[in-house]
N, C-alpha and C positions, 0 to 999 in steps of 0.2 A: 483559625481565628474567627470569632463571631462577628455577625453583621452589626455595624454601628448605625443607628437611626437617630434622627433628631426627635425631640420630645413630642412633637405634634403628629408624627407619622402614624397613619392608620393601616398601612400596607407594608409587607415585606418584599424582598427581591423576588421571592417565589410567586407571590400573589401578583406582582406587577408583570412578571413574565407570562403568567397564565392569562392575564387580561389581554396582553398583546397577541397571544396565540389564539384566543377564543374568537369564534364567529358569532357568538350570541349578542343580543341587543344590549344597549346600555342599561335599560331598566332590569333586564333579567340578571345581568351580572351584579348590579347594585343590590338586588334582593338576595341573591345567592351569597354574596360576600359580606353583606351588611355594611356597605359603605355608601357614600354619597355618589349619585350619578356623575357629578362634575369630576370627582376623583377618578372614576372609571374612564371618562372621556379624556382626561389629562394624560393618563398613562397609556391609553391606546394610541394617542398621537405621537408619543415619544418612541425613539428607537433604542433608548438605554433604560436600564432599571435603576440607575444611580441618581441620587438627589442632585439637583442643580444648585449652584451657588446662589445665595440670596444677596440682596443689596444692589446698588447701582452697578451697571456694567463698566462704567468708567469712574472709579472712586475719586471723589474730590472733597475738599474741606468745606464744612458748613460755617467755619469761623473765619478762614483766611480767603482773601481774594486771590485770583491767579497771579497778580503782580506780587502780592505779599508772599505767596508760596514760593515764587521764583526767587525772591530775596532770601528767604530762609534756606533754600537748597543751595544757592550760590555761596551764602555765608558759611554754611557747614562744610562744603567742599573746599573752600579756600582756607578756612582756619583750622579745620579738624579738631575743634574744641569739643569737650564732653557736653552732654545734654544741658546740664544746669548752667554751665558757662555760656552756652549759646542763648539760653533763655534770658539770662541777666543782660547780655549784650544787646539782644534784639528788642526787649520790652520797651526801652525808651522810644524807639521808632515805631513799634507795633504794640501799643498799650494793651489791646485786648487779647494778646497772645498768652495762652495758658500753657502750663507744662505738658498737659495731656494733648493739647492741640499740636504743640511742637513735636511731641513724640510720634503722634500718628502721621504727621506730615513727613517726617524723616523715614518712618517705616514704609510709607507708600512709595518712596523713591529709593528704597533699599540702602539708605545711608544712616540708619539709626545707631549702628555700632561701629566703633573704630576697629581697624584691622587688629586681630589678636596677635600678640607677639608669640612666636613659636617657643615651645619649651614649657616646662612646668613653672607655675608661678608660686613664689613663696607665700606661705600663709600669712595674712596680715594680722598683726596684733594691735589692739587698741592701746593708746597711751593712757596711763593712769590719770584720772581727773584731778586737777588742782585748781584752787581759786586763782584769779588773775594775779600776776606778780611773779611767776616762775619763768625766768628767761634762760634760753639756750644761747650760748655765745661761741663764736668761732672766727677764724681768719681765713681769707682766700686771697690768691694772687690774681691780679688783672693786668692786662697789657694795653698800652697805647703806643703811638708812633714815637713818643718821647721816652718810653721806657716802662719799667715795671712799677706798679703800685700795690699796696696791701689794703684789703677791704675788711674792716671789722664789721661783723653783723651780729645783732642781737634780736631774737624774736620771742615773743611771749607764747608760752605753750598753750594757753587757753584763748586769749583774745586774738592771737596771730598778728598783733601790732609789732612792726619791725623798725629797727633803727640801724643806720649804717654810718660809717665814717671811712674816708679814704686817707691813708697816711703813706709817707715815703718809706718808713721803716717799721717793721713789726717787732718791737721789743717791749720790755716791761713798762717803760715810760708811756709809750703810746697805748698800751693795754689799759693802764689805770686812767689815762686821760679819756679813753673811750668809755670806760665805766662811769666817769663823772659826766660825760656827755649824755650817756643813757639815762642817768638819774635825773638830769634836767629835762629830758625829752618826754619822759613818761609821767602822766598826771597822777598815778597811783603808787602805792608803796610796793617796792620789790622785796619779796621775802626769800627768794632762792635764785641763785645763778649757777648754771651747769656749764662747765668748760672741759676741754680736754686737758691732758697733762703737759701741754707745751710750756716752754720756759717763760713765755710771756705771762702765764697765769699762775704757775706753781713751780716750786723747786723740784728737781729730779727726785724720784722716790728714795734713792740712796742718801740724799742730803737732808731729808726731812727729819725733824725731831732730834737733831744733833745739837751738841753744845755750841758749836760755831754757827748754827743756822740762825738767820734773822727773819723776822716777819716781813712779808712782802707788802709793798704799798697797796697792791690790789686787795689783799686780805684785810689790811687795816681799814680801807675805805668800806669794805663790806661789813666789818665789825661795827664801825661807827654808825652805820645805817641799819643795823639789825638784820643783815642779809646773810643767809647761809650759803657759803661757797662750796659747791659739790664738784667733784672731779669724776670723769668717766673712768671706767676700768681700762687699764693700759691695753692697747691693741684691740680695742672694741669701739671703733669710730661710729658704729651704728647706734650706740647709746645716745649720741647727740644728733640723731638723724634729722630732727626737725630743722635745725639750723643748716645742716649739710644740704638739705633739700632747698632751703631758701637761698643758699649760695648759688645753687644750680639755676634756680628761677631767675635770679638777678643777672647772672652771666648770660643766660639765654636771651634776655631782653636787652642786654647792653653790648658787652665786648664780643660776644659770639655772633651778633647780628649786624653791628655797625663798626666802622673804622673811625677811630678818633685821632685827629692830627696832633692834639695836645691833651694834657691832663685836664685842663679847664673844661674842654668839651665833655669829657667823661663825668667830671664833677657836676656840671649843669644838668646833663641828661639823667644821671643817677638821682639827683635831687627831685627832678620832675617825676621820674618813675616811682620813687618811694612815696611821694605825695599822692600819686594816682593809686598806688597799691593800698595805702593805709586809709585813704578817705573816699575812694571811688570803686574799688574792686570788691564785688560781692562774692563771698566764699560759701561753698556748699557746707563745709564743716561748721559754719556759723549760721546755718539755716537761711542763707541768702543775705545776711547782713555784711557790711564792710567792717574791718577791724575797728574803725572809729565808732561806727554805729553800735557795735557790740559793747564797747567801752562805755558809751553813753547809757546803754541799757543797764549795765551793771551799776553805773553811777546812781540810777534811780532806786535800785533795790539794795545796794550795799555801799552807801556813801562813806561809811567809816574807813573804807580801804583807800580813799583818795586823799591826795595832798592838796589838789586844787580842782576846780570845776573844769571838766574836759571841754566844755563848750568854749572856753577861752582859747583853746588850741585850734579852732577851726581856721584853716588857711584862708587868707583874704587880703584886702588892701593893706592891712597893718602888719602883715607877716613877711 
């Protein structure tokens, strides 16, 4: 393998070794090798022919103070969040923190990457881009001390704006009631809804397009609002992966982390969490914007997609 030298090097390992063995004066070696006498003196003093590391012996940040760097390291070790999530969480308390400064800080402390999960990772595929108004919808079960509840979840494929509703039973009636709740909560027109083939959303395949089959209330509401109701391919739950992932996110933040004595506690916490998610959580996929900020951005460029001004939905004293 060939020798690797930095761009400004004027000597090779062989020349450096010759300098260290030679008994000639600095001026003689300088004239003979055609290099600066200071270079000859430097290599004669050293016991090795390898380049030394440049930069400070104890690397430290030029942007962060020692206290701020300690905060960053402690936050990363405690939360194990990805780089961008750490940046968004820390910037309110450290306004001058940049993404590159955060990355260098974590690298210096050896915690820039989360532990890799063993095994081969499946290749990620990007979702097809759609204008806002494409909602994924699903149902999940949640538990409290009082018993089981069902959680309806709808999330926009593009804006990541999410709407939830807790119900006692997951049937066709609660499904179309959640659809009406979703239509009231979203300030823009919904053009597509993707659900699985559950009986809450669609007839079983063998009963479709039959003489005795009747239109479902869910589909009737979709038709009246000009919404296309799509169904996933049977036995392919990953087709609706966005809402499946949102289900897991909500469960990890609520029922998997806290114990609820009654259903009212869960309803209150879920409402607070969804408000924080939609209006305060900055997402990497939205280039650091919150779902609400992204909706306001689209409002300025494509107002024709909106039913009402999204600014009217800012949570506050009157909500």
